[in-house]
C-alpha positions, 0 to 999 in steps of 0.5 A, a space after each residue: 386236496 389230493 396229491 400227485 407225484 410227477 416223475 419227469 427226466 425232462 424239466 427246465 432247470 437253470 442250466 437247461 431252461 428250455 428242457 421239457 418246458 411243456 411238462 412244467 407248464 402242464 404241472 403248473 397249470 394243474 397246480 393252479 387249480 384246487 383239486 391237486 397238490 403237485 410235487 415234481 421229482 426231476 432226476 438229473 443224470 450225471 456221471 459219478 465224476 461230473 466234468 465238462 458239459 456235465 458239470 453245470 448240469 450237476 450244479 443245476 440239481 437244486 430243489 425249489 418252488 417253481 410256479 407253485 410246484 415244488 421241484 426236487 432234483 436229485 442226481 442219479 448215476 449216468 453212464 454216458 452213451 450206454 446207460 439206457 438199460 440201467 437208467 430206470 434202476 439208477 433213478 429208483 436208487 437215487 429217488 426212492 429214499 426221497 420219495 419215502 420221506 415225502 410220502 411219510 410226511 404227506 401221502 401221495 394219491 398217485 404217481 405219474 411218469 411224464 415220459 414212458 422211458 426211463 420214467 415209466 419203469 422207474 415210476 412203476 417201481 416207486 408206485 409199487 413201493 408206496 402201493 398207490 396208483 400209477 399213470 404214465 404219459 407217452 409223448 412221441 419220441 419215447 415211444 418211437 425211440 425207446 420202443 424200437 429197443 427190445 429191452 426198453 419196450 419190455 420194461 415199458 409194456 410191464 409198466 403199462 400193465 401195472 398202470 391204472 391209466 396211460 396218456 397219449 398226446 394224440 389219437 395217432 400215438 394211442 393207435 400206434 401204442 396199441 399196435 405195439 402191445 400197450 393196453 388200449 383200454 387204458 389209454 386216454 388222449 391228452 392234448 398239449 396246452 398253450 399260453 395264448 397270452 404269449 403265443 399270438 400274432 404279433 404283426 409280421 412287419 414289427 416281428 421282422 424288424 425285431 428279428 433284424 435288430 436282435 439277430 442282425 439278419 438282413 431280411 427285406 419285408 418283401 421276401 418270403 420267410 419260413 421258420 423251422 422249430 425243433 431239435 437239429 436232428 435227422 428225424 426233424 427233417 431240417 435237411 429236407 427244408 434246406 433242399 426245399 429252400 433251394 427251389 425258392 430263390 428269394 426265400 429265407 429260412 430261420 432255424 430255431 433249435 439246437 442239436 448234433 446236426 447243426 454243423 452239418 446243416 451249416 456246411 450244407 447251406 454253405 456248399 449249396 449257396 444258401 448261407 446268406 438266406 439261412 439263419 441259425 438262431 439256436 435254442 430260444 426262450 418263449 419270449 422270442 419264439 412268438 416273434 420268429 413265428 409271427 414273422 414267418 409265412 409258414 412253419 415247416 417241420 417235415 418230421 419222420 415221427 412225432 406225437 403231437 408237436 408243441 411247435 405245431 400248435 405254437 406256430 398256428 397260434 402266432 398265425 403261421 400255417 404249417 407245412 408238415 408231414 403225416 406224422 403222429 397227430 398231424 391230422 388232429 392239428 391240420 383239420 382245415 386248409 387254413 392250418 396249412 398243408 400235410 405233405 410227403 417227406 420230399 423236398 419238391 412237395 415241401 417246396 410246393 407247399 411253402 410256395 403256395 402259402 407264401 403266395 396266397 397268405 391268409 389273415 394271421 387271425 384266421 390261422 390263429 383260430 386253428 389253435 383256439 382249442 389248445 390251452 393250458 387251462 383245458 389241458 389241466 382240467 382234462 388232467 385233473 379229471 383223468 387223475 380223479 378217475 384213476 386214483 378213485 
């Protein structure tokens, strides 16, 4: 059995159980196969004296076996707000002694960074120290956010030149990376996975009844209901969804996610007279999210940029068609009309698509078929084959 060391700054922990769940599911699915033994290092950044919101995060920096994957969580020194240029070096400083010890006990065949920054440059240094191949995965926000910063892009490109292979979550992201100077010949498209036993149509009426009981939402079965799933940030476009909702007098909206925009969005909803029809549910675990998606007539997410959003695939699997913008791999997911609509990033266009999908709904099972090709088993099989090629 070959051994891979995955470096992931986003990974679930007991303080942030929803952080990077897609990375955890990917590595657990790979570990369930027989080809690769998987070890994860999830460096947790906290200031030298962790106080306030950093204190519970520091307490979550514990090692354990999770889903047949050994996860190490060393702490690295984080300088809040301005630490971006220093994070790769701080991660290396914190984890290199651990990596050397683990490698001496049982050598690794490959290091795989799960995000391009800061994980990629840090993993490049670790791979050089161990003299083993390097892989780096691009997921979307790492390329759009950090790629816009000159210092980070330089380090990302150097790491990409060193890497034996690169992964991108969509063909659109791979094309964008090539245009930015990443070596296109090294890039393999690696689509996300999905747990079909969890994300499946649960019944519209039954799911709405559970929403009423769990969250106290006044929601008649007869009114259109839309869901928006994503971090509450400007790039995800929740403000546009609220403006679109104002054009749909009887419709309700549930917003799943946390983030810095929540207070502003709540204020906008109140001032626009939308508050009775807008429901902020916060960050939900994967036990409740399928209920929300099964209750909705569509999932609306007008992002400014994406790689290939897991929320797109999860919504389809629950029978909720999409209203999304032409961002990232949108056209790789909405490949036929049953999957929903790709619209302009404009409130009128978004409202028109929402109205059309609510007025002419398709059977939930027909919509769910649009996500049939996504699974964690397929994701792990593709990853195992890719690892074998670059580690040979």
